[in-house]
N, C-alpha and C positions, 0 to 999 in steps of 0.2 A: 680566708678561714681554713684552718687545717682540716683535712678530711678525717683525721683520726679523732678529732674532737666531736665529730658527728656520730661516732659509733654508738649503737644502741644495743642493749642486751638482747640476745636471740631468744625468741619465744619458741619453745620446742614444738608446739602443736600447729604453728602457722606454716603455710606452704611457701616454699622458696623455689624459684625456678632454677633447676639444676640441669646441667648438660645431660641429655637423655641417653647418649650412647654409652655402652659399657666400657669398663676399663680395658685398654689394650696396651700391650707392652711397647709397641712402637707404631709410628704412623707411617705405614708403608703404602697405602692405597690412595693415590691422588686422583680425585674424581673431577669431572669436567665442570661441575658446579658445586657451590658450597651447600652443605646439608645441615648447617647449624640452625637451631631453633631460634636464634637471636635475630631480631629484626634490624637490618642495617640502618633503616631510617631512624630508629630510636637511638642508636649509638652515634649517629651523625648529627643529632639534634644539638643546638647551640645552648644547652643548659649550662649553668655556671659550673656544676660539678664536672661534667664531661669535658668542658673546655679546660678546666684546671688540670684534669688528668692528662690531656694531650699536651698541655704546656709543660707538665712535669716530665713527660716522656721525652720531649724535645730538649728540655733543659739539661737532662742527664748526659747529653752528648753521645748517646748510644745509637748506632745505626738501626734504622727500621728494617724489618725483614722484607726481602723481595719476593717471598713466596706468593702472597695474595695481597696485592696492594689495595684492592677494593673490599677486602674481607675484614670487618672490624675486629673479629676475634683474633686475627693474626697481626694486628697492629702493635707488634712488640719486637724488641731486639731478637736477632737470630738465636743468641745464646739462651734466652728464656724460652723460646719456642721449642728448642731441642730438649729442654728439661721438662716440657709438658705444660707450660703456662699458656693460658688463653685469656683473653679479655672479653668478658660477658657483661650482660645488663641485668640488674636486679629490678624486677617490677615492683616489689614491695617498697624498697627504699628509693626507687626512681633515680638510680645512679649506677655507674659502672663498678665492677669488681673484677678481681683476678682469681682464676681457678686453675689448679694443677690437676690434669686428668690422670697423672700417674700416682701422685701421693694423696689426692683428694683434698688438698689443702686449699684455703681460700683467703683472700685479703682485700681490704679496701685500697691500700696503697700498692703501687707497683713494687714487686720484690727486687732486691739487688741481684747481681749476676750470680751470687752464690745460692740464690733461692731461699734466703733466710728472712725471717720477719724481725722487725725492730721491737715489736710488742706483741704480747699474747692477745691483746684486744683486737688484733687484725684478723678476725675469723668471722665474717658476716654470716656464713651459712651454718656455723656451729659444727663443722665437720671435724676440726681438731678437738680432741678431748683430753681430759686429764688422765694420768695413770691410775690404776686401780686404787692406790692409797691416797689419791687426790692431794699429793704433796708438791707436785711440780708439773708445769704444763708440758705437753709433748704428745706425740701420737701414741695410741694404745698399742702395746705389743700384740702381734697377730694371734698368739696362743691364748690371750686373755680377752680379746675383743669379741664380745657377744654378738656384735653386728655381723660378723662373718658367718655365724650360724644361721642367719636368715636366708631361707631359700629364695630363689629368684621369683617364685610365685607362691604367695601365701595360700595354701590349699585349705579350704574350710573342712571341718570334720565331716565324715560321711553322714549322709542323711537320706531319707527316702525321697526321691524326686517327685515333685508334684506338678500340677498343671501350671502353677504360677512361677515356675523356675525361669529365671532370666539369664541372659548372657553375663558371665562374670567380667566386670570391667577391671582393667589392670590396676586402676587406682583405688578400687573399693576394697582396701585391706584394712584390718583393724590397726589403730594407732599408727597410721602411715606417717612417717617422718621423712622428709626429703633429705635430711642429713644422714640417713642410714645408707650404707654402701651396699650396692647391689652385687652380691657375691655369687658368681657362677661356679658350680662345682667342677673340679678337675675330673676328667674322664679317661678311661682306658681305650675308648674306641674312637676318639677324635682329638685333635690338637689344633686349636684356633690361635695359638700364640706364634705360629710360624708365619713369617712375613713372606710375601710373594717376591719372586725374582723374574716374573714374566712381564715383558714389555710389549705393548701393543700400540697401534695407531688409534687415536680417539675415535670412538664409534658413534653412529647416530642412535638416538633413543628409539624405542619401539612405539608405534601408534596402534597396536592391536588392542582390542577390548580387554578390560581388566576382568579377572575371574570373578564370578558371582555364584553364590550357592544355588540359585535357582537354575542357571544355565548348566552348572556342573551336575546337578541332580538329574536334569533332563538328558544330558549326554550319557551319563552312566546308565540310566534306565533303558534308553534306546540301544546303546551299544551292547548291553547284556542280552537284549532280545535278539539283536542281529547275530551275536555269537551263537545263541541257541538255535536260531534258524539255519545258520551255516552247518552246524552239526547234523541237524535233521535232514537237510538236503543231501548230504553225503550218505547218510544211512539209507535214505529212501531210494536214491538213484544209483548208487554204486555199492551199497551193502557194506560199507566200511564206516568206522567212526572217524571223527576229525583227528588228524595227526597231532600228537602232543606239541603244544607251543607253536603250531603252524600259524594260528591266527595272529599271535604276537609278532612272530618273525615276519609275517606279511606286512604288518603295520610298519615295522622298521624298514623293510626293504623298499616299500612303496614311498615312504616319507623321504628317502634319499633324493628322489627326483620330483617330489611333489612341489607344486608352486602355489598350492592353496593356503588359506589363512587359518584353517582349523589346526590347533596344536596337536591333536591326537590322531585324527582320521585323514586319510588321503582324499583329496577332492579334485586335483588337477594334475593327473599323471598321463603321460603319453609315452608308450602305449598303455592302454588301460589294463591289459592283462598282466597280473603279477606272476612272473615266471617262477619265483621261489615257491609260491603257494601251489602253482600248477605241478612243479616237480615233486613236491612232498606228497601231494595226493596221488599222482601217478605211481610213485614208488610203493604205495600201499595197495595198489590194485594188482591182482584180484583179492589178495589177503595181505594183511600186515605181517612182515617177516621180522622176527626177533631171534636173537641168538639163543638156541636151546641150551639148557643146562645138562640134560642127560640124553642118553641114546634113545630112549623111548620118546622123549619130546621131539627129537630130530626126525624120527620116523613119522610121528603124527603130523608134524609141520609139512613134510614132503607130501603126505597124502592129502592134506587140506589144500595145498596149493594146486595140486593136480586136479582135484575135484572142482575147485573154484574156477580154474582156467577153462575147463571143459564146459561148465555151466554158462560162463560169460560168453564164450565164442558162439554157443548155440543160441543164446537169447538176443544177441546184437546183430545189427545189419553188417555182417562181415563178408568179405570176398570169399569165393570158393577156395582159393589158394590158401588164405589164412585159416579157414576152417580145417582144411586138409592137414596143414602143418601142425596146428595145435592139437587136433585130435590124435594124430599119429604119435606125437611125443607123449601125450598123456597116457595112451594105451600102452606104450612101451614102458612107461614108469610103473603102471599097475602090474604089468607082467614081471618087472624086476622086483617089485615089492613082494609078490607072491613067491618068487623063487628064492629071494634073499631074506629068509626069515630071521636070521641073526646077523645082520650086517653091522659093521662098526659105526661109531659116531662120525668119523671122517668120511666114510662111504656115503652116508645119508646126506651130509652137507655138500659133498661133491656132486651127488646126483641132483640135489635141489638147485645148485648153481647152474648145472647143465640145462635143466628143464627151464629155468628162468631165462637163460640166454636164448633158447630156441623160441619160447612162447611170448616173451614180454614185448617185442616189437609189434607183433600182431595184436596183442591185447591193448597196447597203447593206441594203435591206429583206430580200433573200434570205440575206445572210450574217450578219445581226444575231444571230440565236439561236446560231449556231455560235461566233462571236467572244465573245459573252457567256459561253458555256460555258467557253471557254479561259481567260478572265479570272477567272472564279469558281474554276476548278480551280487557277489560280496562287495565289489568296488562301488557299484551303483547304490547299494544300501548305505555304504559309508558316506557317499555324497549327499544322499537324502537326509541322513542324520545331521551332518554338518550344516545343511541348509536350514533345518528346523532350529538348531541351536543358535545359528547366526541371526535368524529372525527374532527369536526370543531376546537375545542380547540387544538387538537394535530397538526392540520395543521398550525394554527397561531403560535404555539410555534416552530414548525420546520422551518417555513419561517424566523423567527427571531433568529434562532440558540439557542433556549432555551431548555435545558434538565431538566427533573425532578430532584429536589434536593435529595441528599442522606440523610438518617436519621442520625443525629449526636448522639453521645453517651451522654446520660443525666444521671449524677450521682444522686443517691437518696438524696433528700434534702427537708426539711420542710420549707415552706415559705408562705408569704401572697399570696392570689390568684391574678392572673394576666390574662390579655387578651390572648386569643390563638394567636399563632404566625405562620404565613404562610411563609415558607422559600423558596418556589418556586419563582424564579425571575418573575417579572411582565413584560409582553410584552408591547411594545409601545401601548398606548391606543388612540383611535380615538377622534376627537373633539366632545364635547358635548356643545350645545349652552345653554346659560344662559339668561333668560328673566324674569325680575321682573314684577309683575302685581299686583299693590296695595298691599294687605296683603298676596300675594302668590308668589311663585317662580316656574317658569316653566323651566324644563330641557328637552332638545330635542335632540334626536339622530335618524337620518334617518326618520324625520317627525313623530317620535313616542315620544309624550310628556308625562312626568310624572309631577304631580303637588303636591306641598307641601306648607304649610303655612310658612311665613317668620320666625316665632318663632321656628318651628321645624327644619327649615333649619339651623338656627343659633345653635340650639341644636346639630344637626348632626356635624356641623363644630367644635364645642367645643369638642365633643367626639372624633372626628378624630384627632384633635391636641393632645389630651391627650394620645391616644393609638396607632396611626400609627407610625411605626418604620422606614419605608423606604421612606417617603415623607414629610420631614420637611417643605418644601416650598409650600405644598398643590397644586403641579402641577397636581396630579392625582385625586384630591378631587372630582371634578365635575363628572368625569367618574365613580368613585366608588360610589358616591352618587346616580347617575342614575341607576347603576346596583342594588343597594340595594332597591331603590323605585320600580324598575321594578320587582324585585323578589317577593316582597310582593303584588304588583298589580296582578301578575300572580297567586299567591296563593289565593288571594281573589276571583278571577274569573272575567269574563267579566262584570257581573252585580253586582260585589262586594258583593256577598252573604256571603262570608266568614268573613266579618268584625266582626261577633259575636265571632269568635274564638280568637280575639285579644283584647277583652275588658279588661280594667285594673281597679284596685282599685283607688279610688280618693285620692288626696294628703293628706287630713286630716287623713285618715286611716294609710297611710305610716308614717306620722309624729308621730302618736300615737304609732305605732309598733316600731319605732326606739327609741322613748323616754322611753317607758315602758319596752320593751322586747329586746332591743339591736339589732333589725333587721337592717342589712346593705346590704342585698343581695336578689335579685328576681330570683326565679328558672324558671319562665316562663315569658319571656318578649321579647322585641325587641328594637333596637335603637330608634324606633319611639314612643314607649309607656312606656319605663322604667322610673322609678323615681330615683333609685340609679345608680351610675356609674358602679356598680358591678352587673352583671346579666347573666343569661343563655338565649339562644335563639335557634331557630330552625336551622339557616343557619350559618355554621362556616365560609364559604368563604366570603360572602358579609358582614357579621356582625362583623367579627374579627377585621377589621380596625376601628370599632367604639366601641370597648371595650367588645364584647361578650366573654363569657367563654365557648361557645359551647353548644351543647345540654345537658340538665340536666341529662339525663341517662348516659352520658359520663363524668359527673363531680362528683368528690369524695372528698367532704370536710371532714377534720379531726375534725374541731371545728368551732364554730360560730353560729350565729342566722340568719335564712333564712325564707323568705316568699314564699309560693307556691300558685299560682292561675292558675291551669292548664286549657287549652282548654277543653271544655265539650265533650270529647271523652272517652267513657267508657274504652276502651283498654289502652289508655294512662294513665288514672287515676289509673287503677289497676297496671300498670307497675311502676307508681310513688310510690304507697304505698310499693311495694316490694323493690324498690330502697332505699327509706327512712328508712325502717325497717332494711335493711342490714347495712346501714351506721351507724345507731344508735347502733346496736349490736356490731359493730367492733370498736367503738371509746370509749375511757375512758375519753376524754376531753369534756368540755361543748359543746353540740350540740343540736340545737333546730330547728324544722320546724313548722311554723304556716301555716296550710293548709286551703284554702278557696275552697269549692266545692259546687255545687248546691244541695239543699235538695230535691232530687227526691225520693219519698217514695211510688210511685204508678206505678209499684213496686219499692222497693229500689234497688239502683245499688250495684253491688258487691264491688266497691271501698268504698261506703259510709258505708256498713256493716263492712268491714275490718278496716276502720279507727276508727269506734266507738268501736270495740272490740280489738283494738291493745293494746298490753301490754305497749306500750310507750305513749298511750293516757293519758294526764294529765288533760285535761279540754275540754269541748265541749260547744259551745254557738251558738245560731241560730240568724241570722239577718233576721227579718221578711220581707216578700215580700212587695214591695211598700214603705218600710221604710228605704231603703238604696239604694245607687247608684253605678253605674260603669261608667268609662270613655269610650266613644264610641271607637269601634275598628278602626274607621277611623278618630281619633282625629287629625291626621296630615293633614287632607284634608277636614275638615268640619267647618262650622262657629262656633265661640266661644260659642254662645248661645245653640248649639246643642250637646256640648261635653258630658255633664252629662246626663245619662239616668237612670230612676228608674228601679230597678230589678223587673221582673215579677214573680220571684220565690224566696223562701227563700234560704239563703246561710248558710251552716254549716261551722263553724270555729273550727278546731281541733288543739290542741297543742300537737305535738309529740316531746318528749324530753327524753333524757337519764337522769340518776340520776344527773350527774354533770350539765347538762343543766337545769334541773328542779330547782336545788339549786340556780343557777345564774339568770335565767330568768323565774322562775315559775309564772304561772298566779294566782293572788290573786283576791278576790272579788272587791277590789278597782280598780285594773287595768282593770278587765273585764268591770266594769261600765264605765270607761273612754273610753274604746274601743267602747262600744255600743253608747255612746254619739258622738264620732268622726264619726261613720258610718251614723248618721242621716243626711239627706239632709239639706242644709243651710236654705231653705225656710220652713222647717217643724216646 
């Protein structure tokens, strides 16, 4: 019996199983396992209809695709797979059908190689529609298709939240029709249509615990308390405040060599002392030195340093020689200040530098043991917080009968890069409340609210649909989005001081890098600030569901063109240079890294020196201060007019490429000129 004769009219209000991944322009990411929602056992059943479809496919004489022999959705000729056709299963009709993920067309019978239908009745999902005048069948033009105006999330009208508010399920939308196309809006700050050119060896999945709102809530609470305690210890014992961003830079520096399992806090570092944190504190002793703006400020700063040095050397257990040297230099400075009533700005700064050179070694000696104690206390506090969070996570998994997954055997295989895969089963997640507020979305758990702009919330949803393997209906989306936003809020700090560590390049630079140098990947990004859909980020557990490839130091590309804009942490930048040079030396395929780092030359950083002298450095160019911009580190939570901020320092751009990468993406004078033009602010 002909399958076409079994066609039934489509009932618009009934649910049809539609492929849940969003429309993508091309299928570039090959993953180690199939993520289709169609059950292979259903498609392999020996029903009369499915057997007839397989017979039709074989009778056509067309070769079957060699892409995935065991994947029923790819059991089609190669020509049809390239055009976007997939073979799926209809639960309602209990029979297979054919679906085109590019044109959103569907048919009971297998299309011919031109992708055309023999009859307009071959539309089981009701996706193909008539033209507005209903005179002829065919797809609706994009400018008249009302389905394209449907947002990716149907936001209910604002109302006063009450105690009975529940988590908004992704399928609880009025008049939900599976035939409607999910239309993601085009955006100016990201582009997910760009395919990857990064090749990697197939990686093992992760067996770490999945993020949970309860554990994330506890980690945030304890980390904020530890941050406050750290500042109080410095104020009490050394009389100084915590250096700006020192806490966040210490987290980054210690995680480079950390062997522990906590995604945020260091727990297994040897040695335990964080030298970057130690140096930042010692640099502010006895007082924090900042560049004065006026001559009067320079005079006051010199006087404050002299007084603080004298007070510190008298109150600490210092040697007699140290006391003698510091006191003599301080008294000489006071005499100079009394005699030089109207010294110049440069004279004051020169005198301050001289006094610091004479006194600082002796002050460091007397303060060393105290500062080391503060740094070790910070590390042990991080270990204690991580232990409590791990115990809570283990308790939740035990209560729900979940055990840690075993690591599967992964055969060596070269493939396009793909998002990291967490194979530990996800426990039941608690309710997260969803409250729209004008241009923002508020997600609340236990009266703890995280806030994100509507545009970034839709961006997160699109990334989740593209990369999440275990939640095609978005049942867990709000809980996982809350965990992600809470993780970054915890990292930024209670006063959000760490936003500078997440500044991103503006879109015109990314567009130029992709067009001229083939860049498709970001080495340092997050789901909130990434431009490409392929990126590395700091947190594998929360970011993996949104497309992250994991930390860049654990990422080993074989070929491709990548961009790197690391957080301004010297230890991390040095580790980045080591990692990139090792990758370039081991690969014979085209590999390119375009690195953006601050041009700090007073004194120059170790990473800057090594980048400039690297044997893989092909070109260096400087973006002058105040003549280029960055996107705000809190771009997901700030007004649109405040997103772009001018750089206060110059930025050094270094092209690291092996020979094959230089031949393919080498920087030419014309390309460099276009890059400099793209970096200029729009209003310049």
